C-alpha positions in Angstrom: 148.1 173.2 129.6 147.2 170.3 127.3 147.1 172.2 124.1 150.7 171.4 123.3 149.9 167.8 124.1 149.3 165.8 121.0 147.4 162.5 121.0 147.6 159.8 118.4 145.1 157.2 117.3 146.2 154.1 115.3 143.4 152.3 113.4 144.7 148.9 112.3 142.1 148.0 109.8 141.9 145.2 107.2 142.1 147.5 104.2 144.1 150.4 105.6 146.1 151.5 108.6 145.6 155.1 109.7 147.8 157.0 112.1 146.1 160.3 113.1 147.6 163.0 115.2 145.3 165.4 117.0 144.9 167.7 119.9 142.1 169.6 121.7 141.8 173.2 120.6 140.6 176.0 123.0 137.0 175.3 122.1 137.2 171.7 123.2 137.0 170.5 119.7 139.5 168.0 118.1 142.0 169.5 115.7 143.7 167.0 113.4 147.3 167.9 112.9 148.4 165.1 110.6 147.3 161.9 109.1 149.2 159.0 107.6 147.5 156.2 105.7 149.0 152.9 104.3 147.6 149.9 102.7 147.1 147.2 105.3 148.8 144.0 104.6 148.8 141.3 107.2 145.4 141.9 108.7 142.5 139.6 108.0 139.0 140.3 109.2 140.3 142.7 111.8 142.8 140.2 113.2 146.6 140.4 112.6 147.7 137.4 110.7 151.1 138.5 109.5 153.2 140.4 112.1 156.1 141.5 109.8 153.8 143.0 107.1 151.6 144.7 109.8 154.7 146.3 111.4 155.8 147.7 108.0 152.3 149.1 107.3 152.2 150.7 110.7 155.6 152.3 110.3 154.6 153.6 106.9 151.5 155.2 108.2 153.3 156.7 111.2 156.1 158.1 109.1 153.6 159.7 106.8 151.7 161.3 109.7 155.0 162.5 111.2 156.2 164.1 107.9 152.9 165.9 107.3 152.8 167.3 110.8 156.5 167.6 111.7 155.7 165.9 115.0 157.2 162.8 116.6 154.8 160.0 117.5 155.7 158.1 120.6 152.6 156.5 122.0 149.3 155.5 120.4 145.8 154.4 121.3 144.9 151.4 119.2 141.5 150.0 118.1 140.6 146.4 118.3 138.0 144.4 116.4 137.7 141.0 114.9 135.4 138.0 115.1 136.9 137.0 118.5 135.2 139.9 120.2 132.1 139.1 122.2 130.1 141.0 124.8 128.1 139.9 127.8 126.0 141.4 130.5 127.0 140.9 134.1 125.8 142.3 137.4 128.0 142.6 140.5 127.8 144.3 143.9 130.0 145.3 146.8 129.0 145.7 150.4 130.5 148.9 151.8 132.2 148.7 155.2 130.9 152.1 156.2 127.4 153.0 155.1 127.6 156.4 156.9 130.0 157.7 154.4 128.9 158.8 150.9 129.8 156.6 147.9 132.9 157.9 146.1 135.1 157.0 143.2 137.0 154.4 145.2 133.8 152.4 145.7 133.1 152.4 142.0 136.7 151.5 141.2 136.5 148.6 143.7 133.3 147.4 142.0 134.8 147.7 138.5 138.0 146.0 139.5 135.9 143.2 140.9 134.3 142.6 137.5 137.8 142.5 135.9 138.5 139.5 138.0 135.7 137.5 136.4 136.8 134.1 135.2 136.8 134.0 131.5 137.1 131.1 129.0 140.7 130.0 128.5 142.5 132.3 126.2 140.0 135.2 126.7 140.6 138.5 128.4 138.3 141.4 129.4 138.9 144.5 127.3 136.3 146.9 128.7 134.0 146.9 131.7 131.3 149.5 131.0 128.8 150.3 133.9 125.2 150.7 132.8 122.9 151.5 135.8 123.7 151.3 139.4 121.5 150.2 142.4 122.1 151.6 145.8 120.4 149.5 148.6 118.0 148.1 146.1 117.0 151.5 144.7 117.3 150.9 140.9 118.0 153.0 137.8 120.7 155.3 139.3 123.0 156.7 136.7 125.4 158.4 139.0 125.7 156.9 142.5 128.6 159.2 143.7 127.6 161.3 146.7 124.8 159.0 147.8 124.5 157.1 151.0 124.2 153.3 151.0 125.6 150.0 152.2 125.2 147.9 149.1 126.3 149.2 145.7 125.3 147.2 142.7 125.7 147.7 139.0 124.9 146.1 135.7 127.9 145.9 133.4 128.5 145.5 129.7 131.6 143.5 129.5 133.6 143.3 126.3 135.8 140.2 125.9 138.5 139.4 123.4 141.1 136.8 122.6 144.4 137.2 124.5 146.5 136.1 121.6 145.0 138.7 119.2 145.4 141.5 121.8 149.0 140.4 122.3 149.7 140.4 118.6 148.4 143.9 118.2 150.6 145.0 121.2 153.6 143.2 119.6 153.1 145.0 116.3 152.8 148.4 118.0 155.9 147.8 120.2 158.0 146.5 117.3 157.1 149.6 115.3 158.9 151.5 118.0 155.7 152.9 119.7 154.2 152.7 123.1 150.7 151.4 123.6 148.8 154.0 125.5 145.5 152.0 125.5 143.3 149.6 123.6 139.7 150.5 122.7 137.0 148.5 121.0 136.6 150.0 117.5 132.8 150.4 117.4 133.1 152.4 120.7 135.7 154.7 119.1 133.6 155.1 115.9 130.5 155.9 118.0 132.4 158.5 120.0 133.3 160.3 116.7 130.1 160.0 114.8 127.1 160.1 117.3 125.6 163.1 119.0 124.6 163.0 122.6 120.9 163.4 121.7 121.1 160.3 119.5 122.7 158.2 122.3 119.9 159.3 124.6 117.1 158.6 122.1 118.5 155.2 121.3 120.7 154.5 118.2 122.6 151.7 116.5 125.9 152.5 114.9 126.9 150.2 112.1 130.5 150.6 111.0 131.1 148.8 107.8 134.8 148.3 107.4 136.8 146.3 105.0 137.2 143.1 107.1 134.5 143.5 109.8 131.2 145.2 110.4 131.1 146.7 113.9 128.0 147.4 115.8 127.4 149.6 118.9 124.0 150.3 120.4 123.2 153.2 122.8 120.1 154.0 124.7 119.5 156.6 127.5 123.1 157.8 126.8 124.6 154.4 127.8 126.2 151.7 125.7 123.9 148.7 125.7 125.3 146.2 123.2 128.4 145.7 121.0 129.1 143.1 118.4 131.7 142.5 115.6 130.4 140.8 112.5 133.3 139.1 110.7 132.7 140.4 107.2 132.6 143.8 105.5 133.4 145.5 102.2 136.1 143.1 101.2 133.7 140.2 100.7 131.7 142.3 98.3 134.8 142.9 96.3 135.6 139.2 96.5 132.1 138.4 95.1 132.4 140.8 92.2 135.9 139.4 91.4 134.5 135.8 91.3 131.1 136.7 89.7 132.7 138.7 86.9 136.0 136.8 86.6 138.2 139.9 87.0 141.1 140.7 89.2 140.7 142.2 92.7 141.9 145.7 91.8 139.3 146.0 89.0 136.6 144.6 91.2 137.3 147.2 93.9 137.2 150.0 91.3 134.0 148.7 89.9 132.4 148.6 93.3 133.5 152.2 94.1 132.8 153.8 90.8 129.7 152.0 89.6 128.4 149.9 92.5 125.0 150.3 93.9 123.2 148.3 96.6 119.8 148.7 94.8 119.6 146.6 91.6 116.4 148.4 90.3 118.4 151.6 89.7 120.3 150.4 86.6 118.9 149.9 83.1 119.7 146.7 81.3 121.7 148.4 78.7 124.3 150.1 80.9 127.5 148.3 80.4 131.1 148.7 81.6 134.0 147.4 79.6 137.0 146.1 81.5 140.4 145.7 79.9 141.4 142.0 79.6 144.6 140.7 81.1 147.8 140.7 78.9 146.4 140.8 75.4 143.0 139.1 76.2 139.7 140.5 75.0 138.1 143.2 77.2 135.2 142.0 79.4 131.8 143.6 79.3 129.8 143.7 82.5 126.2 145.0 82.9 125.7 147.3 85.8 122.5 145.5 86.6 124.5 142.3 87.2 127.1 144.2 89.2 124.5 145.7 91.5 122.8 142.3 91.9 126.0 140.8 93.2 126.6 143.7 95.5 122.9 143.7 96.7 123.0 140.0 97.6 126.0 140.4 99.9 125.0 143.8 101.4 121.6 142.3 102.4 123.5 139.6 104.2 125.6 142.0 106.1 122.6 144.2 107.1 120.6 141.3 108.1 123.3 140.1 110.4 123.6 143.5 112.0 119.8 143.7 112.3 119.8 140.4 114.0 122.1 141.9 116.7 119.8 144.9 117.0 116.9 142.5 117.6 119.0 140.5 120.1 119.5 143.7 122.1 115.7 143.9 122.3 114.8 146.8 119.9 111.3 145.4 119.5 110.4 146.1 123.1 108.8 149.4 123.7 111.2 150.5 126.4 114.3 149.6 124.4 113.2 151.1 121.1 115.9 152.9 119.2 114.2 156.2 118.3 117.2 157.7 116.4 117.4 154.5 114.2 120.6 153.5 112.5 123.8 155.5 111.7 126.0 153.9 109.0 129.7 154.8 108.9 133.0 153.3 107.8 134.3 153.0 104.2 131.5 150.6 103.3 128.8 153.1 104.1 129.7 155.1 101.0 128.1 152.6 98.7 125.3 154.1 96.6 121.7 153.7 97.8 122.9 151.8 100.9 120.8 154.1 103.1 117.6 153.3 101.2 118.3 149.6 101.4 119.0 149.6 105.1 115.7 151.5 105.7 113.9 149.1 103.5 115.2 146.0 105.4 115.0 147.3 108.9 112.2 149.8 108.8 114.4 152.2 110.9 115.5 155.7 110.2 119.0 155.8 108.7 121.7 158.3 108.1 125.3 158.2 107.0 127.6 159.2 109.9 130.5 161.6 109.3 133.0 162.0 112.1 132.7 165.8 112.2 130.7 165.8 115.4 133.7 166.8 117.5 136.2 168.0 114.8 137.3 171.6 114.7 135.6 173.7 112.1 138.6 174.3 109.9 139.4 170.6 109.5 140.3 169.1 106.2 137.1 167.9 104.4 138.7 164.6 103.8 139.0 164.0 107.6 135.3 164.1 107.9 134.8 161.1 105.6 133.2 158.0 107.1 136.4 156.2 106.3 138.2 157.9 109.2 135.4 157.5 111.8 137.4 155.0 113.9 140.7 156.9 113.7 139.0 160.2 114.8 137.4 158.3 117.7 140.7 156.8 118.7 142.3 160.3 118.7 139.5 161.5 121.0 140.2 158.6 123.3 143.9 159.4 123.4 143.1 163.0 124.2 140.8 161.9 127.0 143.5 159.7 128.5 146.0 162.5 128.3 143.9 165.1 130.0 143.6 162.6 132.9 147.3 162.4 133.2 147.7 166.2 133.1 145.1 166.6 135.9 146.9 164.0 137.9 150.3 165.7 137.5 149.1 169.1 138.3 146.5 168.0 140.9 144.4 170.9 139.8 141.7 172.4 141.9 139.5 173.1 139.0 138.2 170.1 137.1 138.4 169.7 133.3 135.5 168.2 131.5 136.6 164.6 130.9 134.9 161.3 130.8 136.1 159.0 133.6 138.6 156.4 132.6 137.0 153.8 134.8 134.8 153.5 131.7 138.0 153.5 129.7 137.1 156.8 128.1 134.7 155.2 125.8 131.4 156.0 127.3 129.4 159.1 127.8 127.4 157.7 130.7 129.2 160.1 132.9 128.4 163.3 131.0 125.9 164.1 133.7 128.6 164.8 136.3 130.5 167.1 134.1 127.7 169.6 134.5 127.6 169.5 138.3 129.2 172.3 140.2 133.0 172.4 140.2 133.9 171.6 143.8 132.2 168.3 143.7 134.1 167.5 140.6 137.7 168.3 141.6 138.3 165.6 144.1 137.2 162.5 142.2 139.3 163.6 139.1 142.5 162.8 140.9 141.2 159.4 141.9 140.0 158.6 138.4 143.5 158.5 137.1 144.6 155.8 139.4 142.3 153.1 137.9 143.5 154.0 134.4 147.1 153.9 135.6 146.5 150.5 137.1 144.9 149.3 133.9 147.7 150.7 131.7 150.4 149.3 133.9 148.7 145.9 133.9 148.6 146.1 130.1 152.2 147.1 129.9 153.3 144.2 132.2 151.2 141.9 130.2 152.8 142.9 126.9 156.3 142.9 128.3 155.8 139.4 129.6 154.5 138.4 126.2 157.7 139.3 124.4 
């Protein structure tokens, strides 16, 4: 049914733009059919600052992905990040007109739509409304209220807010590249989907995605997203520091960082030296690896401390909120030597490097499982999620497919519980679920059309 359906994720990053085409294979894993990558020009710290260049980069990535896979790309799910993103906690309730009927999807949609109507600061817009726990008639800590009786339905929400102009600009770039925008997802949520296992989300885990322009953070506990943040610097500032500290050009600084860089200065002996060709007939420069790693170390510590501050803000120090699975590092910046050890040293939390192979089909290209592609893989998973909803709606199937509800904008595994319940209970709500996504997508399309 949906096997011939391809889904496309577009990761508009600061260093690179990735278009990734995938589909679900018969085992429910994600099969990557084609990838296109281009150097990202026109994006600064996760925010588009040059429309023309961004459009060119998007088209280049899309063409490459199309030629590799012989498929035509029409619509994409795009990731959004940048320093304008903020998140807040909000609780809301509805009073149900008929308490003698069980709570169904419509009640939850009503509640979620009510949160979307929150008044934001001028120029801000809600990107995601993610339910945490529900309360029914004062009974707390309910993960899945569907099927329960009750007059008053309450929930705590994690609300992600972004700048209208930045969202519009992304929409504009995608549209002008000749593509349709199927949805927008917060990048740390996409990366988390691709990299984290369900057990980790249950135990409590912080995902730190170190990109070129931004470092994104997502915190899960009890299988539910608890906190998100975007820290406005990443790997590029490290390159910038090397460039200025060693007086070399950016290309050389980037190579130095990748080939010889280490986050732990104690590793290098004093006599290890790299020679760098001078510009146009000038003498070559000699740089000690010890100095190089001191420069990198100083900046990496700053990035990690910022992320750790966000983890503390979430409340990691309280016993109930403890993140047992520790930290998972992903993104291109996570490939820096000895970074894992440094993060463990600063935070005192267990750390691993996250590869997006959690949901990839077994025969995937090894390159796809690199932390570099975590966000892109997550966006493809999102796009597949959205599509299966459409298919279900069209066919109005009796048998449900395992999908995550789109009321949570396909980003959250909070609903995994009800994928395990018996089929008949499932089948009805699935038809409903599409409607809220449709409303949302239509709202987004109108919004972008008016923005032209």
